[in-house]
PDB file of the backbone (N, CA, C, O) and the ligand in Angstrom, with CONECT records:
HET    FE2  A 101       1
ATOM      1  N   MET A   1      -7.841  14.449  -2.962  1.00  0.00           N
ATOM      2  CA  MET A   1      -8.412  15.705  -2.428  1.00  0.00           C
ATOM      3  C   MET A   1      -8.094  16.835  -3.438  1.00  0.00           C
ATOM      4  O   MET A   1      -7.032  16.881  -4.059  1.00  0.00           O
ATOM      5  N   ASP A   2      -9.038  17.697  -3.552  1.00  0.00           N
ATOM      6  CA  ASP A   2      -8.832  18.918  -4.328  1.00  0.00           C
ATOM      7  C   ASP A   2      -8.110  19.891  -3.416  1.00  0.00           C
ATOM      8  O   ASP A   2      -8.715  20.488  -2.526  1.00  0.00           O
ATOM      9  N   TYR A   3      -6.816  20.048  -3.640  1.00  0.00           N
ATOM     10  CA  TYR A   3      -6.043  20.882  -2.725  1.00  0.00           C
ATOM     11  C   TYR A   3      -6.294  22.368  -2.859  1.00  0.00           C
ATOM     12  O   TYR A   3      -5.747  23.149  -2.080  1.00  0.00           O
ATOM     13  N   SER A   4      -7.103  22.788  -3.820  1.00  0.00           N
ATOM     14  CA  SER A   4      -7.547  24.200  -3.860  1.00  0.00           C
ATOM     15  C   SER A   4      -8.450  24.473  -2.661  1.00  0.00           C
ATOM     16  O   SER A   4      -8.648  25.630  -2.290  1.00  0.00           O
ATOM     17  N   GLU A   5      -8.999  23.421  -2.048  1.00  0.00           N
ATOM     18  CA  GLU A   5      -9.880  23.540  -0.873  1.00  0.00           C
ATOM     19  C   GLU A   5      -9.086  23.382   0.452  1.00  0.00           C
ATOM     20  O   GLU A   5      -9.651  23.485   1.541  1.00  0.00           O
ATOM     21  N   LYS A   6      -7.796  23.137   0.332  1.00  0.00           N
ATOM     22  CA  LYS A   6      -7.046  22.782   1.506  1.00  0.00           C
ATOM     23  C   LYS A   6      -7.142  23.729   2.652  1.00  0.00           C
ATOM     24  O   LYS A   6      -7.105  23.311   3.809  1.00  0.00           O
ATOM     25  N   GLY A   7      -7.265  25.017   2.359  1.00  0.00           N
ATOM     26  CA  GLY A   7      -7.391  26.028   3.384  1.00  0.00           C
ATOM     27  C   GLY A   7      -8.655  25.884   4.230  1.00  0.00           C
ATOM     28  O   GLY A   7      -8.705  26.364   5.362  1.00  0.00           O
ATOM     29  N   ASN A   8      -9.658  25.233   3.690  1.00  0.00           N
ATOM     30  CA  ASN A   8     -10.976  25.091   4.391  1.00  0.00           C
ATOM     31  C   ASN A   8     -11.119  23.734   5.004  1.00  0.00           C
ATOM     32  O   ASN A   8     -12.196  23.409   5.505  1.00  0.00           O
ATOM     33  N   VAL A   9     -10.076  22.911   4.992  1.00  0.00           N
ATOM     34  CA  VAL A   9     -10.203  21.516   5.442  1.00  0.00           C
ATOM     35  C   VAL A   9      -9.430  21.359   6.745  1.00  0.00           C
ATOM     36  O   VAL A   9      -8.333  21.897   6.896  1.00  0.00           O
ATOM     37  N   SER A  10     -10.013  20.615   7.686  1.00  0.00           N
ATOM     38  CA  SER A  10      -9.417  20.428   8.987  1.00  0.00           C
ATOM     39  C   SER A  10      -8.172  19.559   8.879  1.00  0.00           C
ATOM     40  O   SER A  10      -7.993  18.804   7.923  1.00  0.00           O
ATOM     41  N   GLY A  11      -7.314  19.691   9.897  1.00  0.00           N
ATOM     42  CA  GLY A  11      -6.137  18.871   9.959  1.00  0.00           C
ATOM     43  C   GLY A  11      -6.523  17.362  10.004  1.00  0.00           C
ATOM     44  O   GLY A  11      -5.833  16.541   9.399  1.00  0.00           O
ATOM     45  N   LYS A  12      -7.604  17.000  10.707  1.00  0.00           N
ATOM     46  CA  LYS A  12      -7.980  15.616  10.737  1.00  0.00           C
ATOM     47  C   LYS A  12      -8.392  15.114   9.340  1.00  0.00           C
ATOM     48  O   LYS A  12      -8.014  14.012   8.943  1.00  0.00           O
ATOM     49  N   THR A  13      -9.142  15.897   8.620  1.00  0.00           N
ATOM     50  CA  THR A  13      -9.537  15.536   7.243  1.00  0.00           C
ATOM     51  C   THR A  13      -8.303  15.363   6.342  1.00  0.00           C
ATOM     52  O   THR A  13      -8.249  14.452   5.517  1.00  0.00           O
ATOM     53  N   LEU A  14      -7.342  16.229   6.511  1.00  0.00           N
ATOM     54  CA  LEU A  14      -6.116  16.105   5.728  1.00  0.00           C
ATOM     55  C   LEU A  14      -5.368  14.843   6.081  1.00  0.00           C
ATOM     56  O   LEU A  14      -4.851  14.163   5.195  1.00  0.00           O
ATOM     57  N   ASP A  15      -5.297  14.510   7.374  1.00  0.00           N
ATOM     58  CA  ASP A  15      -4.658  13.278   7.711  1.00  0.00           C
ATOM     59  C   ASP A  15      -5.415  12.039   7.219  1.00  0.00           C
ATOM     60  O   ASP A  15      -4.806  11.051   6.809  1.00  0.00           O
ATOM     61  N   MET A  16      -6.749  12.106   7.266  1.00  0.00           N
ATOM     62  CA  MET A  16      -7.553  10.995   6.712  1.00  0.00           C
ATOM     63  C   MET A  16      -7.242  10.851   5.204  1.00  0.00           C
ATOM     64  O   MET A  16      -7.080   9.742   4.696  1.00  0.00           O
ATOM     65  N   ASP A  17      -7.163  11.979   4.518  1.00  0.00           N
ATOM     66  CA  ASP A  17      -6.839  11.937   3.090  1.00  0.00           C
ATOM     67  C   ASP A  17      -5.476  11.318   2.889  1.00  0.00           C
ATOM     68  O   ASP A  17      -5.304  10.497   1.989  1.00  0.00           O
ATOM     69  N   ARG A  18      -4.509  11.685   3.695  1.00  0.00           N
ATOM     70  CA  ARG A  18      -3.167  11.138   3.521  1.00  0.00           C
ATOM     71  C   ARG A  18      -3.198   9.607   3.723  1.00  0.00           C
ATOM     72  O   ARG A  18      -2.564   8.849   2.988  1.00  0.00           O
ATOM     73  N   ALA A  19      -3.950   9.194   4.731  1.00  0.00           N
ATOM     74  CA  ALA A  19      -4.002   7.717   4.976  1.00  0.00           C
ATOM     75  C   ALA A  19      -4.736   7.001   3.844  1.00  0.00           C
ATOM     76  O   ALA A  19      -4.311   5.937   3.394  1.00  0.00           O
ATOM     77  N   ARG A  20      -5.866   7.604   3.378  1.00  0.00           N
ATOM     78  CA  ARG A  20      -6.632   6.913   2.309  1.00  0.00           C
ATOM     79  C   ARG A  20      -5.822   6.870   1.050  1.00  0.00           C
ATOM     80  O   ARG A  20      -5.825   5.849   0.362  1.00  0.00           O
ATOM     81  N   GLN A  21      -5.109   7.961   0.705  1.00  0.00           N
ATOM     82  CA  GLN A  21      -4.282   7.974  -0.509  1.00  0.00           C
ATOM     83  C   GLN A  21      -3.174   6.920  -0.390  1.00  0.00           C
ATOM     84  O   GLN A  21      -2.839   6.218  -1.344  1.00  0.00           O
ATOM     85  N   SER A  22      -2.622   6.846   0.833  1.00  0.00           N
ATOM     86  CA  SER A  22      -1.514   5.884   1.034  1.00  0.00           C
ATOM     87  C   SER A  22      -2.039   4.475   0.883  1.00  0.00           C
ATOM     88  O   SER A  22      -1.375   3.615   0.303  1.00  0.00           O
ATOM     89  N   LEU A  23      -3.276   4.226   1.423  1.00  0.00           N
ATOM     90  CA  LEU A  23      -3.878   2.906   1.256  1.00  0.00           C
ATOM     91  C   LEU A  23      -4.081   2.565  -0.210  1.00  0.00           C
ATOM     92  O   LEU A  23      -3.797   1.441  -0.626  1.00  0.00           O
ATOM     93  N   ILE A  24      -4.559   3.496  -0.986  1.00  0.00           N
ATOM     94  CA  ILE A  24      -4.686   3.298  -2.433  1.00  0.00           C
ATOM     95  C   ILE A  24      -3.329   2.918  -3.037  1.00  0.00           C
ATOM     96  O   ILE A  24      -3.244   2.004  -3.857  1.00  0.00           O
ATOM     97  N   GLU A  25      -2.337   3.580  -2.650  1.00  0.00           N
ATOM     98  CA  GLU A  25      -1.000   3.300  -3.237  1.00  0.00           C
ATOM     99  C   GLU A  25      -0.485   1.946  -2.790  1.00  0.00           C
ATOM    100  O   GLU A  25       0.149   1.248  -3.580  1.00  0.00           O
ATOM    101  N   GLU A  26      -0.736   1.554  -1.556  1.00  0.00           N
ATOM    102  CA  GLU A  26      -0.337   0.211  -1.136  1.00  0.00           C
ATOM    103  C   GLU A  26      -1.046  -0.862  -1.934  1.00  0.00           C
ATOM    104  O   GLU A  26      -0.444  -1.858  -2.335  1.00  0.00           O
ATOM    105  N   LEU A  27      -2.382  -0.641  -2.169  1.00  0.00           N
ATOM    106  CA  LEU A  27      -3.165  -1.618  -2.952  1.00  0.00           C
ATOM    107  C   LEU A  27      -2.661  -1.638  -4.403  1.00  0.00           C
ATOM    108  O   LEU A  27      -2.598  -2.696  -5.030  1.00  0.00           O
ATOM    109  N   GLN A  28      -2.323  -0.517  -4.901  1.00  0.00           N
ATOM    110  CA  GLN A  28      -1.737  -0.477  -6.283  1.00  0.00           C
ATOM    111  C   GLN A  28      -0.427  -1.290  -6.307  1.00  0.00           C
ATOM    112  O   GLN A  28      -0.181  -2.090  -7.210  1.00  0.00           O
ATOM    113  N   ALA A  29       0.395  -1.049  -5.280  1.00  0.00           N
ATOM    114  CA  ALA A  29       1.665  -1.753  -5.263  1.00  0.00           C
ATOM    115  C   ALA A  29       1.459  -3.303  -5.213  1.00  0.00           C
ATOM    116  O   ALA A  29       2.206  -4.055  -5.839  1.00  0.00           O
ATOM    117  N   ILE A  30       0.431  -3.750  -4.454  1.00  0.00           N
ATOM    118  CA  ILE A  30       0.131  -5.191  -4.436  1.00  0.00           C
ATOM    119  C   ILE A  30      -0.215  -5.651  -5.864  1.00  0.00           C
ATOM    120  O   ILE A  30       0.281  -6.673  -6.339  1.00  0.00           O
ATOM    121  N   MET A  31      -1.059  -4.888  -6.520  1.00  0.00           N
ATOM    122  CA  MET A  31      -1.486  -5.251  -7.906  1.00  0.00           C
ATOM    123  C   MET A  31      -0.293  -5.335  -8.807  1.00  0.00           C
ATOM    124  O   MET A  31      -0.163  -6.284  -9.581  1.00  0.00           O
ATOM    125  N   TRP A  32       0.605  -4.336  -8.722  1.00  0.00           N
ATOM    126  CA  TRP A  32       1.763  -4.329  -9.609  1.00  0.00           C
ATOM    127  C   TRP A  32       2.702  -5.456  -9.285  1.00  0.00           C
ATOM    128  O   TRP A  32       3.225  -6.077 -10.209  1.00  0.00           O
ATOM    129  N   TYR A  33       2.945  -5.755  -8.048  1.00  0.00           N
ATOM    130  CA  TYR A  33       3.765  -6.930  -7.729  1.00  0.00           C
ATOM    131  C   TYR A  33       3.182  -8.209  -8.203  1.00  0.00           C
ATOM    132  O   TYR A  33       3.904  -9.081  -8.687  1.00  0.00           O
ATOM    133  N   ASP A  34       1.883  -8.353  -8.079  1.00  0.00           N
ATOM    134  CA  ASP A  34       1.180  -9.554  -8.617  1.00  0.00           C
ATOM    135  C   ASP A  34       1.417  -9.654 -10.124  1.00  0.00           C
ATOM    136  O   ASP A  34       1.781 -10.713 -10.635  1.00  0.00           O
ATOM    137  N   GLU A  35       1.213  -8.570 -10.808  1.00  0.00           N
ATOM    138  CA  GLU A  35       1.411  -8.596 -12.281  1.00  0.00           C
ATOM    139  C   GLU A  35       2.817  -8.937 -12.673  1.00  0.00           C
ATOM    140  O   GLU A  35       3.043  -9.706 -13.607  1.00  0.00           O
ATOM    141  N   ARG A  36       3.781  -8.359 -11.951  1.00  0.00           N
ATOM    142  CA  ARG A  36       5.180  -8.636 -12.291  1.00  0.00           C
ATOM    143  C   ARG A  36       5.597 -10.049 -11.927  1.00  0.00           C
ATOM    144  O   ARG A  36       6.352 -10.695 -12.652  1.00  0.00           O
ATOM    145  N   ALA A  37       5.091 -10.523 -10.781  1.00  0.00           N
ATOM    146  CA  ALA A  37       5.344 -11.945 -10.395  1.00  0.00           C
ATOM    147  C   ALA A  37       4.784 -12.921 -11.403  1.00  0.00           C
ATOM    148  O   ALA A  37       5.407 -13.930 -11.734  1.00  0.00           O
ATOM    149  N   ASP A  38       3.593 -12.603 -11.885  1.00  0.00           N
ATOM    150  CA  ASP A  38       2.988 -13.436 -12.933  1.00  0.00           C
ATOM    151  C   ASP A  38       3.824 -13.457 -14.200  1.00  0.00           C
ATOM    152  O   ASP A  38       3.966 -14.493 -14.850  1.00  0.00           O
ATOM    153  N   ALA A  39       4.388 -12.270 -14.553  1.00  0.00           N
ATOM    154  CA  ALA A  39       5.009 -12.078 -15.859  1.00  0.00           C
ATOM    155  C   ALA A  39       6.427 -12.624 -15.939  1.00  0.00           C
ATOM    156  O   ALA A  39       6.844 -13.088 -17.000  1.00  0.00           O
ATOM    157  N   THR A  40       7.167 -12.578 -14.854  1.00  0.00           N
ATOM    158  CA  THR A  40       8.561 -12.984 -14.918  1.00  0.00           C
ATOM    159  C   THR A  40       8.720 -14.483 -15.090  1.00  0.00           C
ATOM    160  O   THR A  40       7.906 -15.269 -14.607  1.00  0.00           O
ATOM    161  N   THR A  41       9.796 -14.871 -15.795  1.00  0.00           N
ATOM    162  CA  THR A  41      10.081 -16.249 -15.919  1.00  0.00           C
ATOM    163  C   THR A  41      11.220 -16.653 -14.986  1.00  0.00           C
ATOM    164  O   THR A  41      11.633 -17.813 -14.979  1.00  0.00           O
ATOM    165  N   ASP A  42      11.738 -15.689 -14.187  1.00  0.00           N
ATOM    166  CA  ASP A  42      12.836 -15.962 -13.262  1.00  0.00           C
ATOM    167  C   ASP A  42      12.200 -16.314 -11.901  1.00  0.00           C
ATOM    168  O   ASP A  42      11.528 -15.487 -11.285  1.00  0.00           O
ATOM    169  N   GLU A  43      12.424 -17.532 -11.462  1.00  0.00           N
ATOM    170  CA  GLU A  43      11.799 -17.991 -10.193  1.00  0.00           C
ATOM    171  C   GLU A  43      12.288 -17.221  -8.991  1.00  0.00           C
ATOM    172  O   GLU A  43      11.506 -16.956  -8.077  1.00  0.00           O
ATOM    173  N   ASP A  44      13.558 -16.852  -8.960  1.00  0.00           N
ATOM    174  CA  ASP A  44      14.105 -16.059  -7.836  1.00  0.00           C
ATOM    175  C   ASP A  44      13.452 -14.682  -7.808  1.00  0.00           C
ATOM    176  O   ASP A  44      13.034 -14.217  -6.747  1.00  0.00           O
ATOM    177  N   LEU A  45      13.362 -14.040  -8.936  1.00  0.00           N
ATOM    178  CA  LEU A  45      12.701 -12.738  -8.977  1.00  0.00           C
ATOM    179  C   LEU A  45      11.233 -12.856  -8.555  1.00  0.00           C
ATOM    180  O   LEU A  45      10.701 -12.014  -7.832  1.00  0.00           O
ATOM    181  N   ARG A  46      10.601 -13.931  -9.032  1.00  0.00           N
ATOM    182  CA  ARG A  46       9.198 -14.100  -8.641  1.00  0.00           C
ATOM    183  C   ARG A  46       9.043 -14.217  -7.134  1.00  0.00           C
ATOM    184  O   ARG A  46       8.096 -13.682  -6.558  1.00  0.00           O
ATOM    185  N   SER A  47       9.947 -14.899  -6.514  1.00  0.00           N
ATOM    186  CA  SER A  47       9.971 -15.060  -5.042  1.00  0.00           C
ATOM    187  C   SER A  47      10.157 -13.697  -4.348  1.00  0.00           C
ATOM    188  O   SER A  47       9.449 -13.377  -3.393  1.00  0.00           O
ATOM    189  N   VAL A  48      11.091 -12.926  -4.829  1.00  0.00           N
ATOM    190  CA  VAL A  48      11.310 -11.582  -4.243  1.00  0.00           C
ATOM    191  C   VAL A  48      10.057 -10.703  -4.439  1.00  0.00           C
ATOM    192  O   VAL A  48       9.639 -10.003  -3.517  1.00  0.00           O
ATOM    193  N   LEU A  49       9.503 -10.744  -5.565  1.00  0.00           N
ATOM    194  CA  LEU A  49       8.301  -9.899  -5.859  1.00  0.00           C
ATOM    195  C   LEU A  49       7.131 -10.297  -4.985  1.00  0.00           C
ATOM    196  O   LEU A  49       6.376  -9.450  -4.508  1.00  0.00           O
ATOM    197  N   LYS A  50       6.991 -11.581  -4.784  1.00  0.00           N
ATOM    198  CA  LYS A  50       5.859 -12.031  -3.912  1.00  0.00           C
ATOM    199  C   LYS A  50       6.148 -11.658  -2.451  1.00  0.00           C
ATOM    200  O   LYS A  50       5.235 -11.280  -1.717  1.00  0.00           O
ATOM    201  N   HIS A  51       7.379 -11.759  -2.043  1.00  0.00           N
ATOM    202  CA  HIS A  51       7.736 -11.334  -0.681  1.00  0.00           C
ATOM    203  C   HIS A  51       7.416  -9.837  -0.522  1.00  0.00           C
ATOM    204  O   HIS A  51       6.770  -9.437   0.446  1.00  0.00           O
ATOM    205  N   ASN A  52       7.859  -9.045  -1.448  1.00  0.00           N
ATOM    206  CA  ASN A  52       7.634  -7.582  -1.397  1.00  0.00           C
ATOM    207  C   ASN A  52       6.124  -7.263  -1.410  1.00  0.00           C
ATOM    208  O   ASN A  52       5.643  -6.397  -0.679  1.00  0.00           O
ATOM    209  N   ARG A  53       5.391  -8.013  -2.286  1.00  0.00           N
ATOM    210  CA  ARG A  53       3.958  -7.847  -2.370  1.00  0.00           C
ATOM    211  C   ARG A  53       3.311  -8.065  -0.971  1.00  0.00           C
ATOM    212  O   ARG A  53       2.466  -7.288  -0.528  1.00  0.00           O
ATOM    213  N   ASP A  54       3.729  -9.111  -0.331  1.00  0.00           N
ATOM    214  CA  ASP A  54       3.111  -9.427   0.993  1.00  0.00           C
ATOM    215  C   ASP A  54       3.497  -8.406   2.018  1.00  0.00           C
ATOM    216  O   ASP A  54       2.712  -8.181   2.939  1.00  0.00           O
ATOM    217  N   ASP A  55       4.659  -7.756   1.938  1.00  0.00           N
ATOM    218  CA  ASP A  55       4.957  -6.630   2.831  1.00  0.00           C
ATOM    219  C   ASP A  55       4.000  -5.489   2.572  1.00  0.00           C
ATOM    220  O   ASP A  55       3.629  -4.794   3.518  1.00  0.00           O
ATOM    221  N   GLU A  56       3.581  -5.260   1.336  1.00  0.00           N
ATOM    222  CA  GLU A  56       2.631  -4.226   1.028  1.00  0.00           C
ATOM    223  C   GLU A  56       1.278  -4.522   1.687  1.00  0.00           C
ATOM    224  O   GLU A  56       0.562  -3.599   2.077  1.00  0.00           O
ATOM    225  N   LYS A  57       0.931  -5.801   1.810  1.00  0.00           N
ATOM    226  CA  LYS A  57      -0.295  -6.140   2.460  1.00  0.00           C
ATOM    227  C   LYS A  57      -0.280  -5.721   3.919  1.00  0.00           C
ATOM    228  O   LYS A  57      -1.288  -5.252   4.447  1.00  0.00           O
ATOM    229  N   GLU A  58       0.872  -5.890   4.572  1.00  0.00           N
ATOM    230  CA  GLU A  58       0.994  -5.408   5.947  1.00  0.00           C
ATOM    231  C   GLU A  58       0.837  -3.913   5.990  1.00  0.00           C
ATOM    232  O   GLU A  58       0.141  -3.398   6.866  1.00  0.00           O
ATOM    233  N   HIS A  59       1.448  -3.205   5.090  1.00  0.00           N
ATOM    234  CA  HIS A  59       1.379  -1.753   5.064  1.00  0.00           C
ATOM    235  C   HIS A  59      -0.079  -1.319   4.864  1.00  0.00           C
ATOM    236  O   HIS A  59      -0.552  -0.408   5.544  1.00  0.00           O
ATOM    237  N   ALA A  60      -0.794  -1.972   3.928  1.00  0.00           N
ATOM    238  CA  ALA A  60      -2.192  -1.654   3.690  1.00  0.00           C
ATOM    239  C   ALA A  60      -3.027  -1.924   4.942  1.00  0.00           C
ATOM    240  O   ALA A  60      -3.906  -1.136   5.293  1.00  0.00           O
ATOM    241  N   SER A  61      -2.750  -3.020   5.598  1.00  0.00           N
ATOM    242  CA  SER A  61      -3.511  -3.355   6.822  1.00  0.00           C
ATOM    243  C   SER A  61      -3.264  -2.331   7.920  1.00  0.00           C
ATOM    244  O   SER A  61      -4.200  -1.959   8.629  1.00  0.00           O
ATOM    245  N   LEU A  62      -2.036  -1.868   8.077  1.00  0.00           N
ATOM    246  CA  LEU A  62      -1.755  -0.867   9.103  1.00  0.00           C
ATOM    247  C   LEU A  62      -2.516   0.470   8.827  1.00  0.00           C
ATOM    248  O   LEU A  62      -3.000   1.127   9.748  1.00  0.00           O
ATOM    249  N   LEU A  63      -2.595   0.832   7.548  1.00  0.00           N
ATOM    250  CA  LEU A  63      -3.356   2.056   7.207  1.00  0.00           C
ATOM    251  C   LEU A  63      -4.798   1.879   7.455  1.00  0.00           C
ATOM    252  O   LEU A  63      -5.440   2.793   7.972  1.00  0.00           O
ATOM    253  N   LEU A  64      -5.376   0.709   7.105  1.00  0.00           N
ATOM    254  CA  LEU A  64      -6.766   0.461   7.318  1.00  0.00           C
ATOM    255  C   LEU A  64      -7.033   0.505   8.828  1.00  0.00           C
ATOM    256  O   LEU A  64      -8.047   1.062   9.246  1.00  0.00           O
ATOM    257  N   GLU A  65      -6.179  -0.049   9.626  1.00  0.00           N
ATOM    258  CA  GLU A  65      -6.356  -0.015  11.083  1.00  0.00           C
ATOM    259  C   GLU A  65      -6.318   1.403  11.582  1.00  0.00           C
ATOM    260  O   GLU A  65      -7.112   1.776  12.446  1.00  0.00           O
ATOM    261  N   TRP A  66      -5.412   2.206  11.059  1.00  0.00           N
ATOM    262  CA  TRP A  66      -5.369   3.610  11.491  1.00  0.00           C
ATOM    263  C   TRP A  66      -6.636   4.307  11.145  1.00  0.00           C
ATOM    264  O   TRP A  66      -7.208   5.025  11.965  1.00  0.00           O
ATOM    265  N   LEU A  67      -7.090   4.101   9.923  1.00  0.00           N
ATOM    266  CA  LEU A  67      -8.408   4.699   9.496  1.00  0.00           C
ATOM    267  C   LEU A  67      -9.563   4.229  10.421  1.00  0.00           C
ATOM    268  O   LEU A  67     -10.412   5.018  10.835  1.00  0.00           O
ATOM    269  N   ARG A  68      -9.554   2.944  10.716  1.00  0.00           N
ATOM    270  CA  ARG A  68     -10.616   2.418  11.575  1.00  0.00           C
ATOM    271  C   ARG A  68     -10.630   3.112  12.936  1.00  0.00           C
ATOM    272  O   ARG A  68     -11.694   3.391  13.488  1.00  0.00           O
ATOM    273  N   ARG A  69      -9.467   3.382  13.457  1.00  0.00           N
ATOM    274  CA  ARG A  69      -9.372   3.988  14.758  1.00  0.00           C
ATOM    275  C   ARG A  69      -9.766   5.466  14.738  1.00  0.00           C
ATOM    276  O   ARG A  69     -10.072   6.047  15.779  1.00  0.00           O
ATOM    277  N   GLN A  70      -9.756   6.076  13.533  1.00  0.00           N
ATOM    278  CA  GLN A  70     -10.166   7.474  13.444  1.00  0.00           C
ATOM    279  C   GLN A  70     -11.619   7.679  13.134  1.00  0.00           C
ATOM    280  O   GLN A  70     -12.181   8.730  13.441  1.00  0.00           O
ATOM    281  N   ASP A  71     -12.242   6.684  12.525  1.00  0.00           N
ATOM    282  CA  ASP A  71     -13.606   6.877  11.939  1.00  0.00           C
ATOM    283  C   ASP A  71     -14.542   5.836  12.546  1.00  0.00           C
ATOM    284  O   ASP A  71     -14.439   4.654  12.218  1.00  0.00           O
ATOM    285  N   PRO A  72     -15.441   6.248  13.416  1.00  0.00           N
ATOM    286  CA  PRO A  72     -16.389   5.316  14.058  1.00  0.00           C
ATOM    287  C   PRO A  72     -17.247   4.538  13.064  1.00  0.00           C
ATOM    288  O   PRO A  72     -17.613   3.396  13.345  1.00  0.00           O
ATOM    289  N   LYS A  73     -17.582   5.127  11.898  1.00  0.00           N
ATOM    290  CA  LYS A  73     -18.444   4.372  10.942  1.00  0.00           C
ATOM    291  C   LYS A  73     -17.635   3.261  10.300  1.00  0.00           C
ATOM    292  O   LYS A  73     -18.140   2.153  10.124  1.00  0.00           O
ATOM    293  N   ILE A  74     -16.353   3.545   9.939  1.00  0.00           N
ATOM    294  CA  ILE A  74     -15.478   2.499   9.396  1.00  0.00           C
ATOM    295  C   ILE A  74     -15.345   1.384  10.443  1.00  0.00           C
ATOM    296  O   ILE A  74     -15.421   0.200  10.116  1.00  0.00           O
ATOM    297  N   ASP A  75     -15.147   1.782  11.698  1.00  0.00           N
ATOM    298  CA  ASP A  75     -15.014   0.782  12.791  1.00  0.00           C
ATOM    299  C   ASP A  75     -16.266  -0.081  12.827  1.00  0.00           C
ATOM    300  O   ASP A  75     -16.180  -1.306  12.918  1.00  0.00           O
ATOM    301  N   GLU A  76     -17.425   0.558  12.755  1.00  0.00           N
ATOM    302  CA  GLU A  76     -18.689  -0.192  12.846  1.00  0.00           C
ATOM    303  C   GLU A  76     -18.804  -1.179  11.648  1.00  0.00           C
ATOM    304  O   GLU A  76     -19.135  -2.352  11.823  1.00  0.00           O
ATOM    305  N   LYS A  77     -18.523  -0.665  10.442  1.00  0.00           N
ATOM    306  CA  LYS A  77     -18.664  -1.544   9.266  1.00  0.00           C
ATOM    307  C   LYS A  77     -17.659  -2.692   9.251  1.00  0.00           C
ATOM    308  O   LYS A  77     -17.999  -3.817   8.885  1.00  0.00           O
ATOM    309  N   LEU A  78     -16.426  -2.404   9.649  1.00  0.00           N
ATOM    310  CA  LEU A  78     -15.439  -3.483   9.611  1.00  0.00           C
ATOM    311  C   LEU A  78     -15.782  -4.519  10.676  1.00  0.00           C
ATOM    312  O   LEU A  78     -15.624  -5.715  10.431  1.00  0.00           O
ATOM    313  N   LYS A  79     -16.250  -4.094  11.860  1.00  0.00           N
ATOM    314  CA  LYS A  79     -16.632  -5.087  12.841  1.00  0.00           C
ATOM    315  C   LYS A  79     -17.794  -5.949  12.376  1.00  0.00           C
ATOM    316  O   LYS A  79     -17.894  -7.123  12.733  1.00  0.00           O
ATOM    317  N   ALA A  80     -18.675  -5.353  11.573  1.00  0.00           N
ATOM    318  CA  ALA A  80     -19.859  -6.112  11.111  1.00  0.00           C
ATOM    319  C   ALA A  80     -19.526  -7.031   9.942  1.00  0.00           C
ATOM    320  O   ALA A  80     -20.183  -8.055   9.757  1.00  0.00           O
ATOM    321  N   ILE A  81     -18.516  -6.678   9.153  1.00  0.00           N
ATOM    322  CA  ILE A  81     -18.290  -7.428   7.917  1.00  0.00           C
ATOM    323  C   ILE A  81     -17.054  -8.339   7.994  1.00  0.00           C
ATOM    324  O   ILE A  81     -17.111  -9.487   7.552  1.00  0.00           O
ATOM    325  N   LEU A  82     -15.939  -7.841   8.552  1.00  0.00           N
ATOM    326  CA  LEU A  82     -14.720  -8.672   8.553  1.00  0.00           C
ATOM    327  C   LEU A  82     -14.863  -9.928   9.380  1.00  0.00           C
ATOM    328  O   LEU A  82     -15.367  -9.877  10.502  1.00  0.00           O
ATOM    329  N   PHE A  83     -14.443 -11.020   8.864  1.00  0.00           N
ATOM    330  CA  PHE A  83     -14.441 -12.322   9.508  1.00  0.00           C
ATOM    331  C   PHE A  83     -15.848 -12.796   9.856  1.00  0.00           C
ATOM    332  O   PHE A  83     -16.019 -13.678  10.698  1.00  0.00           O
ATOM    333  N   ALA A  84     -16.828 -12.225   9.224  1.00  0.00           N
ATOM    334  CA  ALA A  84     -18.253 -12.676   9.528  1.00  0.00           C
ATOM    335  C   ALA A  84     -18.456 -14.012   8.860  1.00  0.00           C
ATOM    336  O   ALA A  84     -17.928 -14.244   7.773  1.00  0.00           O
ATOM    337  N   ASP A  85     -19.192 -14.875   9.469  1.00  0.00           N
ATOM    338  CA  ASP A  85     -19.523 -16.165   8.922  1.00  0.00           C
ATOM    339  C   ASP A  85     -20.946 -16.111   8.288  1.00  0.00           C
ATOM    340  O   ASP A  85     -21.884 -16.796   8.695  1.00  0.00           O
ATOM    341  N   LYS A  86     -21.011 -15.250   7.274  1.00  0.00           N
ATOM    342  CA  LYS A  86     -22.248 -15.068   6.559  1.00  0.00           C
ATOM    343  C   LYS A  86     -21.986 -15.048   5.106  1.00  0.00           C
ATOM    344  O   LYS A  86     -20.850 -14.858   4.671  1.00  0.00           O
ATOM    345  N   LYS A  87     -23.078 -15.252   4.296  1.00  0.00           N
ATOM    346  CA  LYS A  87     -22.935 -15.100   2.820  1.00  0.00           C
ATOM    347  C   LYS A  87     -22.830 -13.625   2.509  1.00  0.00           C
ATOM    348  O   LYS A  87     -23.283 -12.769   3.268  1.00  0.00           O
ATOM    349  N   PHE A  88     -22.227 -13.356   1.387  1.00  0.00           N
ATOM    350  CA  PHE A  88     -21.987 -11.937   1.023  1.00  0.00           C
ATOM    351  C   PHE A  88     -23.273 -11.130   0.977  1.00  0.00           C
ATOM    352  O   PHE A  88     -23.298  -9.974   1.399  1.00  0.00           O
ATOM    353  N   ASP A  89     -24.370 -11.747   0.453  1.00  0.00           N
ATOM    354  CA  ASP A  89     -25.602 -10.900   0.344  1.00  0.00           C
ATOM    355  C   ASP A  89     -26.311 -10.747   1.686  1.00  0.00           C
ATOM    356  O   ASP A  89     -27.415 -10.207   1.757  1.00  0.00           O
ATOM    357  N   GLU A  90     -25.657 -11.236   2.764  1.00  0.00           N
ATOM    358  CA  GLU A  90     -26.183 -11.018   4.087  1.00  0.00           C
ATOM    359  C   GLU A  90     -25.325  -9.982   4.862  1.00  0.00           C
ATOM    360  O   GLU A  90     -25.595  -9.682   6.024  1.00  0.00           O
ATOM    361  N   LEU A  91     -24.295  -9.453   4.188  1.00  0.00           N
ATOM    362  CA  LEU A  91     -23.375  -8.564   4.868  1.00  0.00           C
ATOM    363  C   LEU A  91     -23.725  -7.113   4.794  1.00  0.00           C
ATOM    364  O   LEU A  91     -23.226  -6.321   5.593  1.00  0.00           O
ATOM    365  N   TRP A  92     -24.589  -6.722   3.839  1.00  0.00           N
ATOM    366  CA  TRP A  92     -24.946  -5.307   3.746  1.00  0.00           C
ATOM    367  C   TRP A  92     -26.361  -5.082   4.189  1.00  0.00           C
ATOM    368  O   TRP A  92     -27.170  -6.007   4.256  1.00  0.00           O
ATOM    369  N   ASP A  93     -26.664  -3.763   4.507  1.00  0.00           N
ATOM    370  CA  ASP A  93     -28.034  -3.460   4.939  1.00  0.00           C
ATOM    371  C   ASP A  93     -28.937  -3.114   3.809  1.00  0.00           C
ATOM    372  O   ASP A  93     -30.117  -2.837   4.024  1.00  0.00           O
TER     373      ASP A  93
HETATM  374 FE   FE2 A 101       4.292  -0.192   1.170  1.00  0.00          FE2+
END
């Protein structure tokens, strides 16, 4: 968010921004743990990194669920797409 506009933005929009930014950071953490787990030659460290990475997946999922509960369009899209038994090119309108 461009925080020069913060004075004109509702509290709900600011909270949505906080959640979206946090989701981005959780996904980045997953990526970095994957890269480090791939790179290390120490099996114990690889195990710790993979465990931590999977904790980040829970964090990301919680943020996505919070966003879904706040935004009816996200709720609609997730219900239509997640766990659907369709080909990918059948998932969008
Ligand atoms: Fe996290």
